[in-house]
N, CA, C and O of each residue as an XYZ file, in Angstrom:
348
protein
N      13.191     17.313    -12.676
C      14.503     17.896    -12.549
C      15.482     16.805    -12.110
O      15.267     16.122    -11.109
N      16.533     16.663    -12.863
C      17.540     15.650    -12.554
C      18.583     16.203    -11.586
O      18.983     17.364    -11.675
N      19.007     15.361    -10.675
C      20.048     15.714     -9.706
C      21.369     15.174    -10.223
O      21.525     13.965    -10.396
N      22.313     16.058    -10.468
C      23.617     15.671    -10.998
C      24.690     15.910     -9.935
O      24.741     16.969     -9.309
N      25.539     14.908     -9.749
C      26.610     15.024     -8.767
C      27.909     15.449     -9.440
O      28.290     14.910    -10.479
N      28.574     16.412     -8.840
C      29.820     16.966     -9.352
C      30.965     16.437     -8.500
O      30.915     16.508     -7.272
N      31.997     15.907     -9.152
C      33.146     15.355     -8.436
C      34.440     16.127     -8.712
O      35.446     15.920     -8.034
N      34.410     17.019     -9.715
C      35.588     17.816    -10.063
C      35.109     19.099    -10.745
O      33.973     19.189    -11.211
N      35.999     20.081    -10.789
C      35.668     21.341    -11.455
C      36.832     21.802    -12.315
O      37.997     21.567    -11.994
N      36.493     22.462    -13.414
C      37.496     23.132    -14.229
C      37.624     24.562    -13.740
O      36.634     25.195    -13.372
N      38.846     25.065    -13.738
C      39.106     26.411    -13.242
C      39.987     27.161    -14.232
O      40.841     26.570    -14.892
N      39.767     28.478    -14.328
C      40.639     29.278    -15.177
C      41.859     29.741    -14.374
O      42.042     29.328    -13.229
N      42.682     30.588    -14.968
C      43.928     31.025    -14.313
C      43.685     31.800    -13.023
O      44.534     31.818    -12.132
N      42.520     32.441    -12.930
C      42.187     33.183    -11.718
C      41.517     32.306    -10.668
O      41.209     32.775     -9.572
N      41.289     31.027    -10.996
C      40.657     30.108    -10.065
C      39.148     30.092    -10.142
O      38.490     29.431     -9.338
N      38.581     30.823    -11.115
C      37.127     30.831    -11.284
C      36.659     29.509    -11.886
O      37.329     28.940    -12.747
N      35.511     29.028    -11.429
C      34.953     27.770    -11.928
C      34.457     27.971    -13.357
O      33.653     28.864    -13.623
N      34.942     27.133    -14.275
C      34.557     27.232    -15.686
C      33.722     26.049    -16.161
O      33.043     26.134    -17.183
N      33.774     24.937    -15.412
C      32.974     23.759    -15.788
C      32.808     22.832    -14.588
O      33.603     22.846    -13.648
N      31.752     22.030    -14.653
C      31.452     21.025    -13.632
C      31.641     19.657    -14.252
O      31.272     19.441    -15.407
N      32.215     18.728    -13.497
C      32.548     17.418    -14.069
C      32.208     16.261    -13.132
O      32.224     16.386    -11.908
N      31.902     15.141    -13.762
C      31.769     13.858    -13.078
C      32.102     12.807    -14.126
O      31.252     12.427    -14.931
N      33.326     12.350    -14.109
C      33.825     11.422    -15.121
C      32.881     10.237    -15.310
O      32.448      9.616    -14.339
N      32.573      9.937    -16.540
C      31.706      8.810    -16.862
C      30.245      9.181    -17.038
O      29.465      8.377    -17.550
N      29.858     10.378    -16.627
C      28.479     10.819    -16.801
C      28.319     11.443    -18.184
O      29.210     12.155    -18.646
N      27.203     11.186    -18.844
C      26.999     11.663    -20.211
C      27.025     13.194    -20.313
O      27.359     13.730    -21.369
N      26.684     13.890    -19.252
C      26.593     15.350    -19.287
C      27.929     16.038    -19.006
O      28.060     17.249    -19.186
N      28.908     15.269    -18.568
C      30.179     15.828    -18.115
C      31.215     15.889    -19.231
O      31.351     14.935    -19.997
N      31.954     17.004    -19.336
C      31.888     18.208    -18.510
C      30.757     19.128    -18.966
O      30.338     19.104    -20.123
N      30.283     19.927    -18.036
C      29.218     20.899    -18.309
C      29.789     22.280    -18.079
O      30.222     22.595    -16.970
N      29.797     23.109    -19.110
C      30.339     24.458    -19.022
C      29.559     25.322    -18.042
O      28.385     25.074    -17.768
N      30.224     26.325    -17.528
C      29.639     27.230    -16.545
C      28.328     27.843    -17.040
O      27.325     27.803    -16.327
N      28.320     28.399    -18.231
C      27.109     29.058    -18.748
C      25.954     28.067    -18.869
O      24.814     28.398    -18.543
N      26.244     26.851    -19.338
C      25.194     25.829    -19.466
C      24.683     25.384    -18.102
O      23.479     25.198    -17.923
N      25.581     25.213    -17.142
C      25.167     24.813    -15.793
C      24.314     25.904    -15.144
O      23.315     25.606    -14.488
N      24.702     27.153    -15.324
C      23.907     28.264    -14.791
C      22.517     28.252    -15.412
O      21.518     28.413    -14.710
N      22.453     28.065    -16.705
C      21.158     28.003    -17.394
C      20.328     26.831    -16.888
O      19.132     26.983    -16.638
N      20.948     25.661    -16.733
C      20.249     24.474    -16.211
C      19.603     24.772    -14.862
O      18.446     24.423    -14.628
N      20.360     25.421    -13.978
C      19.875     25.718    -12.630
C      18.761     26.756    -12.677
O      17.713     26.574    -12.058
N      18.982     27.830    -13.399
C      18.001     28.911    -13.435
C      16.692     28.505    -14.101
O      15.623     28.980    -13.716
N      16.773     27.632    -15.093
C      15.565     27.167    -15.775
C      14.901     25.992    -15.052
O      13.822     25.549    -15.445
N      15.542     25.490    -14.001
C      15.001     24.373    -13.243
C      15.107     23.040    -13.967
O      14.344     22.117    -13.684
N      16.051     22.934    -14.902
C      16.226     21.690    -15.656
C      17.002     20.649    -14.861
O      16.662     19.466    -14.876
N      18.044     21.093    -14.167
C      18.906     20.198    -13.403
C      19.376     20.887    -12.135
O      19.496     22.110    -12.080
N      19.639     20.081    -11.122
C      20.314     20.534     -9.914
C      21.695     19.913     -9.918
O      21.869     18.782    -10.370
N      22.671     20.639     -9.423
C      24.039     20.138     -9.302
C      24.398     20.109     -7.825
O      24.180     21.076     -7.094
N      24.952     18.979     -7.404
C      25.263     18.744     -5.992
C      26.679     18.202     -5.860
O      27.212     17.581     -6.779
N      27.279     18.452     -4.692
C      28.565     17.854     -4.336
C      28.329     16.962     -3.130
O      27.760     17.397     -2.129
N      28.765     15.721     -3.227
C      28.651     14.755     -2.137
C      30.026     14.664     -1.477
O      30.873     13.872     -1.889
N      30.234     15.490     -0.445
C      31.532     15.579      0.227
C      31.820     14.320      1.030
O      30.894     13.656      1.497
N      33.087     13.987      1.193
C      33.489     12.797      1.943
C      33.143     12.916      3.425
O      32.669     11.949      4.021
N      33.368     14.069      4.024
C      33.206     14.215      5.474
C      32.167     15.262      5.863
O      32.244     15.853      6.940
N      31.198     15.485      4.980
C      30.166     16.490      5.259
C      28.921     16.146      4.438
O      28.998     15.378      3.479
N      27.796     16.706      4.813
C      26.577     16.450      4.029
C      26.710     16.992      2.608
O      27.473     17.922      2.348
N      25.956     16.394      1.706
C      25.973     16.901      0.336
C      25.426     18.324      0.317
O      24.569     18.691      1.121
N      25.941     19.112     -0.618
C      25.499     20.494     -0.724
C      25.158     20.828     -2.161
O      25.759     20.316     -3.106
N      24.182     21.695     -2.296
C      23.679     22.102     -3.602
C      24.532     23.241     -4.164
O      24.910     24.165     -3.443
N      24.823     23.158     -5.447
C      25.524     24.235     -6.135
C      24.474     25.265     -6.554
O      23.411     24.920     -7.071
N      24.796     26.519     -6.320
C      23.834     27.572     -6.637
C      24.468     28.633     -7.524
O      25.688     28.695     -7.677
N      23.619     29.458     -8.099
C      24.062     30.573     -8.938
C      24.080     31.831     -8.075
O      23.129     32.113     -7.346
N      25.169     32.574     -8.170
C      25.321     33.806     -7.412
C      25.558     34.949     -8.400
O      26.302     34.799     -9.370
N      24.926     36.078     -8.147
C      25.159     37.282     -8.954
C      26.261     38.091     -8.301
O      26.064     38.701     -7.250
N      27.427     38.091     -8.938
C      28.564     38.832     -8.409
C      28.782     40.133     -9.149
O      28.036     40.460    -10.072
N      29.789     40.869     -8.756
C      30.078     42.166     -9.369
C      30.523     42.041    -10.823
O      30.402     42.990    -11.598
N      31.039     40.861    -11.193
C      31.484     40.652    -12.575
C      30.567     39.695    -13.335
O      30.925     39.234    -14.418
N      29.412     39.396    -12.794
C      28.460     38.500    -13.456
C      28.115     37.301    -12.598
O      28.498     37.216    -11.431
N      27.388     36.381    -13.195
C      26.939     35.197    -12.475
C      28.062     34.174    -12.367
O      28.901     34.040    -13.257
N      28.049     33.455    -11.241
C      29.014     32.376    -11.070
C      28.395     31.274    -10.226
O      27.325     31.449     -9.643
N      29.084     30.129    -10.166
C      28.623     28.950     -9.440
C      29.378     28.840     -8.126
O      30.577     29.109     -8.058
N      28.656     28.440     -7.080
C      29.320     28.218     -5.800
C      28.473     27.318     -4.910
O      27.290     27.084     -5.160
N      29.117     26.829     -3.876
C      28.431     26.105     -2.822
C      29.099     26.449     -1.507
O      30.302     26.706     -1.466
N      28.339     26.455     -0.452
C      28.872     26.741      0.871
C      28.691     25.507      1.741
O      27.592     25.225      2.218
N      29.778     24.779      1.940
C      29.688     23.532      2.687
C      29.893     23.751      4.170
O      29.594     22.873      4.980
N      30.395     24.899      4.525
C      30.669     25.187      5.934
C      30.397     26.663      6.199
O      29.702     27.316      5.422
N      30.927     27.176      7.264
C      30.623     28.554      7.631
C      31.581     29.575      7.020
O      31.468     30.764      7.316
N      32.511     29.148      6.183
C      33.416     30.111      5.560
C      32.705     30.817      4.408
O      31.699     30.326      3.894
N      33.228     31.956      4.015
C      32.631     32.703      2.912
C      33.250     32.333      1.570
O      32.804     32.811      0.527
N      34.267     31.491      1.590
C      34.908     31.137      0.317
C      34.119     30.056     -0.404
O      33.305     29.358      0.202
N      34.363     29.925     -1.687
C      33.652     28.975     -2.517
C      34.276     27.589     -2.363
O      35.425     27.380     -2.751
N      33.538     26.660     -1.809
C      34.072     25.321     -1.582
C      34.242     24.505     -2.854
O      34.884     23.455     -2.813
N      33.697     24.941     -3.975
C      33.936     24.234     -5.231
C      35.414     24.245     -5.585
O      35.888     23.378     -6.320
N      36.138     25.216     -5.068
C      37.580     25.285     -5.295
C      38.315     24.094     -4.696
O      39.424     23.773     -5.123
N      37.711     23.437     -3.715
C      38.343     22.294     -3.050
C      38.308     21.019     -3.889
O      39.046     20.074     -3.611
N      37.461     20.988     -4.907
C      37.359     19.780     -5.730
C      38.547     19.693     -6.669
O      39.122     20.715     -7.045
N      38.925     18.459     -7.056
C      40.047     18.321     -8.002
C      39.694     18.898     -9.371
O      38.524     19.072     -9.710
N      40.722     19.184    -10.135
C      40.535     19.710    -11.492
C      40.057     18.616    -12.448
O      40.385     17.438    -12.302
N      39.281     19.050    -13.417
C      38.852     18.107    -14.469
C      39.256     18.623    -15.824
O      38.987     17.977    -16.836
């Protein structure tokens, strides 16, 4: 299983994560559905290496409107992937 680092995210108008990015990497950008499949099938792990915090793993969450990607870098309940710049 390859460990892939995410440095930016694509977001739709509602702010939902639509893709994971790391400029210069052959896999980037990776669409949400493909990243979810990668994680669930155990093909790849996606991680964020924060500047002022330990790296955190991106996980798949089953929400009321379907599956989505998120990471919890601190004790808040919000999705910290929103903090990354747009790609």
